[in-house]
N, C-alpha and C positions, 0 to 999 in steps of 0.2 A: 585475697582469696579466702573464702569461708573456711574455718577450721572444722575438720571432721575427726573426732576421737578415733584412735587406732582400733579400739574394740568395735566400733561401728563399721569401719572399713573391713575388718576381719569377718564380721557378720555378713556383710554384703558379698564377700568373696565365697561364702559357703554355698550360695545358691548356684546350682549347675544350670546350664542353658536350657536343657529339656524341661526342667521344672519351671523355669521362668516363663518360657513360651506357652506351656500347657496352662499355666495359671493366669497369665496376664496378656498374652497375645496368641490365643489359640487359633485364630484364623491365619496366622503366619506359619503354623507348623504343618508340615506335610510328611506323611509316612512314606519313606523311600523303599523299605523292604527289610524284613527281619527285625533287628533291633536298631536300625539306622533310620534317621530322619533328615530332612532338609528343610529350608525355609522357602516360602512361596516367592519371596523376592529374589532369592539367590539359590538356584537349584544345585549349584556346585558347592554349596556350604553344607557339609555333612556333619551330623551330630550322632555320636555313638559312644557307648561305654563311658559316659561322663565327660567326654571331650568333644571338641568341635574343630573342624578344619575347613577353611575356605580355599578350595583347590585352585580356582581361577586366579586368586590373588596370592596364594602361597603363605597365608597367615592362619593362625589358629589360637586356641586357648583352652582353658579348663573350666571356665565358669561364665555366668551371665554378665558379670562386670567386664571381663575381657571383650565379650561380644559387643556390648554397648559402646565401649571405647573404640575398638578396632574396626567394627563394621558400621555401627550407627554414627560413629565419629562424635560421640558426646564428650564433653569435657569430663575429667575424672570426678569432680565433685557432683556434677549433675547426674552422672551415671550411678554414683553411690546413692544419691538422694532418690533417684527413680526407683531403684530396687527396694530401698528401705521404706519409701512412701507406699509402694504397692503392698509390702509386707505388713505395714501398720494397718492399712485398710482391710486387706484380705490375706490372712496368713496362708502361705503356700502349702499345697498338698504335694508332698515329695513325689516326684516322678519315679516310677519303677519300670525298668526296661523289661520287655517280655523275655521269659526264660526260654532258650532254645533247647529242644530235645537233642542230646548228644547223639551223633551218628554211631551206630553200632560198629565195633571193630571185629571183623571176621577172623577167627583163628582156625584155619583149616589144618587137618592133621598132616604130619610129614608124609611126603610121597615116597613110595617104594621105588628103587632104581628101575624096575620094570613093571609091566602090567600084565604079566602072563596069567596070573591066577584069576583076575577079574575078566580078562578076555575069554578064558576057558569057561568060567562060570556063566557069563552072559551068552556065549555060544551054546552052552548046554541048555539054555532057556529058549533057544531058537533064534536069537538075535544075530543079524548079519555081522560078520567080522569086519567087513570094510566100513560099515556104519560106526561100529565101536571104535575102530582106529581113527576115523574122522573126528569123533567126539574127543578122543585123547589128544589129537593134534591141535584142536581148537580150544583146549583148556577146559572142556566141559566134563571130563571124566578122567579119573586116575585111581591107582591102587594105593591105599594108605599103608604106612609102616608104623608100628610092627604088627598091627592086627590084620592087615591085608583085606580090609573092607573095600567095597566099591564106594567111591565118592563121586556123587553127581553134583556138579558145580553150577550154580545159577549166576549168570552174568547180567550186568545191567546194559543199557544201550551203548555204553562206552567200552564194553567188553571188560569191565572190572568185576572181579569175583565178589559177590555179595551174599551168597547162600551156599551152604554145603549140606547135602543129604547123604547120610552114611547107611550102607546096607551090608550085612554080613554075606559072605559067599557061601550059601548053603546053610547058614545058621539063622536063628530067629532074631538076630540083632538088627535093630533099626534106631537111628538117632539123627541128630542135627549137630553140625559144628557150632561151637560157641560163637555167639555174635551173629548168627544167621539172620538175615532179613527176609521174611516170608514174602515180601513183595517181589522178590527176584528169584523165583524158583527155576528149576531146570527147563530150558527152552532151546529151540532151534529156529531162529528167525529166517524169513524168506523175503529179502528185499524185492519189492515189485509186486508181491502178491497181496490180494485183498481178502484172503481166506485164512482163518485161524482154526486149528484143530485142538481141542481141549481134552486132557486126560487127568485122571487122579494121580498117577504115579509115573516116574521116569521110565520104568521098565515097560509099562503099557505104551508110552510114547514111542520108545524104540522098537517095540513089537509092531506097532502100526506102520512105522517107517519101513521096517523089514518087509511087511506085506506089500506095501506100495512098490518097493523095489522088485519083489518077486513077480508082481503083475506088470512090470515094464514101465512103471511111472517114475518120474523124478521124485525120489523119496523125500528130498528137502525142498521141493518146489513151492510148498505152502507153509505158513507158520505153524509150529508145533509147540504147545505149552503144557507143562505139568503143573498141577496144583500142589504137589508135594504132600498129598494126603487127602483124606475124605472131607468133602464139603458138607457141613451139617447146617442147613438153614433153620431159622426160627419158625415157629408155628405161624406167627403173624407176618405176612408178606411185607407189610408196610414197615416192619422193624428189621427186615432182612437186608443185609448188604452183600454186594458182590464179594467173592473171594479176593483177598488182597493181591495175589499174584495176577489174577485176571484183570482187576481194575488198573493195576500198574501197567500191564502189558498193553491194554487198549489205549491208555494215555500215551505210552511211548510210541505206539504204532497207529496213528489216526487214520491211516489208509485202509484199515480193516473194515470190511462191510459185511462179511459173512462169517458165521461161527458154527462149527460142527462139533457137537457134544458127543464124546466117546466115553462116557462114564460107565461104571460097572452095571451089570444086569441085576444086581441084588436090590433089595428094598431101599437101602440108603442111596444107592446110585440113581435109582429111578426117581426118588423124591428130589434129589439134588438137580436132576435133569429138568423136571417139571418146574422147579423154582427158578432155575437160570433162564429157561425159555420165557417165563413170565416177566422176569426182570429185564431181559435183553431185547425182547421182540419189538419194542417200540423204536429202537435205534438200529437194529441189525437184522439181517436175515439169519434165522437160527434153525439148525437142523439137528435131529436126534439120530445118531448112528451108533448104537451100542454094539458090542461084539456079537456076531451072528451065532457063536457057540461059546460055551464056557462062561465063567463069571466075568472075566476081564479080557483085554486084548492079548495078554500073554498066554492065557489059557487057550484062546482061539488060535493063536499062532502055533502053539504046541500041538493042538489037535490037527491042524493043517499039515504039520510036519510029521505027525505020528510019533511024537516023542513024549516022555512022561511029563506031566504037569508038576511043577515045583510048588508045593504047598506046605508052608511051615506056620506054626501058630504065632501070630504077631505078638511081639513083646518089645517094649521100648525101655531102654535104660542107658545110663551114661557109660561110655567106655573111653 
C-alpha cells in the first residue's frame, strides 16, 4: 500500500463535501432548498452545515474524503489522491452556505385580565360589540397591561400570531409590538370566498364589517385585510411594489379573484388606490369603494350612527 504522509491526509480531510462538489463535480450538485443540497445520483443524500448524511443508507460524514470512501467506495489512498490531485490542478474555492434571514420573534404585550376598556372604546367608535367579542375569542384582539391599549393581532395562515398593532384608547398612541412582521397584519379570512376587501387600518376594517352587519349581510363572509398603515407608492410605477401584507395575503389565498379597495378619501388614499388598481388589474378584478362620507370608514360609520368622530393627532412612539 502506498504511503501517504499524515499531513497530506489531514489536508485532504479539511475539504468539505459541498466545496468538493462545487469545484470538481458541479453537475452532481443539486440545490434542495435553503442551505441544503443533495446529489444528482442520490437524492436522499443531504448536505448541510458542513456535514452530509445519506438517509436511505443511514451513513454520513463531515468531509469529501468520507464521501468518496463511503459513497463512491474508493479505497482510502485513492480517495486522498483524488482530492489532493484536484487541489493541485485547481485550488478549491471554499463553498459558503447562504445566510438565512432569522425569523422575527414577536413579543406581544402582556394581556389584561379583561377587555372592558377596549370593548367600551371600540363601541364608542361605533364598532359592533359582537364583532369585537368574536375578534377577542379568535385571538385577533385584546387589551394590554398595564397601559390598556388595544392590540390588533395579525395571524398567519396557521393562526400563529405574527404581528401586533397597538393603539391607545382615546389617546394619540400608536405603535407596533417588537418583532412584528408586516406581512401578516390584522385580517379576517373567509374560507370559500373569492373576494378581498382592503383597508388602511384595523379600525376601518371593523367599521366596514359593522356596516355590513347593520345592512343584514354576513359581516365576515368575504376576506377582510388591513394594511396596518398608509400605503405610499413610488412615483415610478415600475419601481413600485405591492404592500407586504397584501402580497402575502394573496399568496396565502390563491382563490381570491376580486379585490375591493376601501382606502381613505384623502389625497394619499386616492393615490394609493390608483396605484394598486394599476398594479393589480391584470390579474384581478379590482374595484374602488371609498367611504361615502368622511375621511375613512370609521368616520362614515360614526356619521351613520350620528355619534362624534374620534380624531386625535397621529403620533408614534415606543411604549
